[in-house]
C-alpha positions as CSV (number, residue, x, y, z in Angstrom):
1,M,-38.1,24.2,34.9
2,P,-35.6,24.5,31.5
3,P,-37.9,24.9,28.5
4,K,-38.9,21.4,26.4
5,I,-36.9,20.3,23.5
6,Q,-38.8,19.9,20.1
7,Q,-38.2,16.0,19.9
8,K,-38.0,14.6,16.2
9,S,-40.7,12.7,14.6
10,K,-40.3,9.0,13.5
11,E,-39.5,10.1,9.9
12,Q,-36.9,11.7,11.2
13,K,-35.2,9.8,13.3
14,M,-35.2,7.1,10.6
15,A,-33.9,9.2,8.0
16,A,-31.0,10.5,10.5
17,A,-30.2,6.9,11.2
18,M,-29.9,6.0,7.6
19,A,-28.1,8.8,6.4
20,G,-25.2,8.1,9.1
21,G,-23.7,5.1,7.7
22,K,-21.8,2.6,9.5
23,G,-18.3,4.4,9.7
24,K,-15.1,3.6,9.1
25,K,-13.9,-0.2,9.7
26,K,-11.1,-0.5,11.9
27,K,-7.9,-1.5,10.7
28,W,-6.2,-3.4,12.3
29,S,-2.1,-3.2,12.7
30,K,0.0,-6.0,11.7
31,G,2.2,-6.0,14.7
32,K,5.7,-5.4,15.3
33,S,8.1,-7.2,13.2
34,R,11.2,-7.7,14.0
35,D,14.3,-8.1,11.8
36,K,15.4,-12.0,11.1
37,V,19.4,-12.4,12.3
38,D,21.2,-14.5,10.7
39,N,24.0,-15.7,12.8
40,K,26.6,-18.2,12.0
41,V,26.2,-21.7,13.1
42,L,30.3,-22.5,12.3
43,F,33.2,-20.4,13.3
44,S,35.4,-19.3,10.2
45,K,39.0,-18.9,10.6
46,E,38.4,-15.1,11.5
47,Q,35.7,-15.4,13.6
48,Y,37.6,-17.8,15.9
49,D,40.8,-15.7,15.9
50,R,38.3,-13.0,17.1
51,F,36.4,-15.1,19.7
52,Q,39.7,-16.4,21.0
53,S,41.4,-12.5,21.3
54,E,38.1,-10.4,22.7
55,V,36.3,-12.4,25.0
56,P,39.0,-13.3,27.4
57,K,39.2,-9.8,27.7
58,M,35.7,-8.8,28.4
59,K,34.8,-8.5,32.2
60,L,31.1,-10.0,31.9
61,I,31.1,-12.7,29.7
62,T,27.5,-14.7,29.0
63,V,26.0,-16.8,26.0
64,S,24.1,-13.8,24.9
65,A,26.6,-11.0,25.0
66,V,29.2,-13.2,22.6
67,V,25.9,-14.1,20.3
68,E,25.6,-9.9,20.2
69,K,29.1,-9.1,19.4
70,L,30.1,-11.9,17.0
71,K,26.9,-13.1,15.2
72,I,26.8,-16.3,16.0
73,S,24.3,-19.0,17.1
74,G,23.6,-19.3,20.7
75,G,24.6,-23.4,20.9
76,L,28.0,-22.3,19.2
77,A,28.7,-19.6,21.6
78,R,27.7,-22.3,24.7
79,R,30.4,-24.9,23.7
80,A,33.1,-22.2,22.7
81,L,32.8,-20.8,25.9
82,N,33.0,-24.2,27.9
83,E,35.5,-25.2,25.6
84,M,37.4,-21.6,26.7
85,A,36.4,-22.3,30.4
86,E,38.1,-25.5,30.5
87,E,41.3,-24.4,28.9
88,G,41.1,-21.8,31.8
89,K,41.4,-18.8,29.7
90,I,37.7,-17.6,31.5
91,R,36.4,-18.3,35.0
92,P,32.8,-19.3,35.5
93,V,30.8,-17.2,38.0
94,L,27.4,-18.7,37.9
95,V,26.7,-21.4,36.0
96,S,22.7,-22.2,36.2
97,R,20.5,-24.1,33.9
98,A,19.4,-21.0,32.2
99,Q,22.2,-18.7,32.4
100,R,26.0,-18.9,32.6
101,I,28.2,-16.1,33.8
102,Y,31.8,-16.1,33.2
103,T,34.5,-13.4,33.6
104,R,38.0,-13.0,32.6
105,S,41.0,-15.0,34.4
106,I,43.1,-12.6,35.4
107,G,45.4,-14.5,37.8
108,D,45.3,-17.8,39.9
109,D,43.2,-16.7,43.0
110,D,42.7,-12.9,42.4
111,E,39.5,-12.0,44.5
112,E,37.1,-9.7,42.3
113,E,36.9,-6.0,42.9
């Protein structure tokens, strides 16, 4: 059998408990903060010209891609893409309730690669 370990007396246990204290209080993190985006809700002349020149050249055109590229709001991008699709400058690939995907309009009936 291993040798017996001498147990502390009640007074020693109580003194040890009192001396220990509570320790440090847990600090809660503030959470991850995102930068507030300041997207425009109306086109300026320069932005509209840039939209008209750059978007039809993009291979994959989505609302989010246009929002990121031109720093405009999602609603403005949606309406501008609808208008461009009606004019025939871009061609819709998938139009669902949640996501609209367009591609550039190369020719009349060219198949995709």
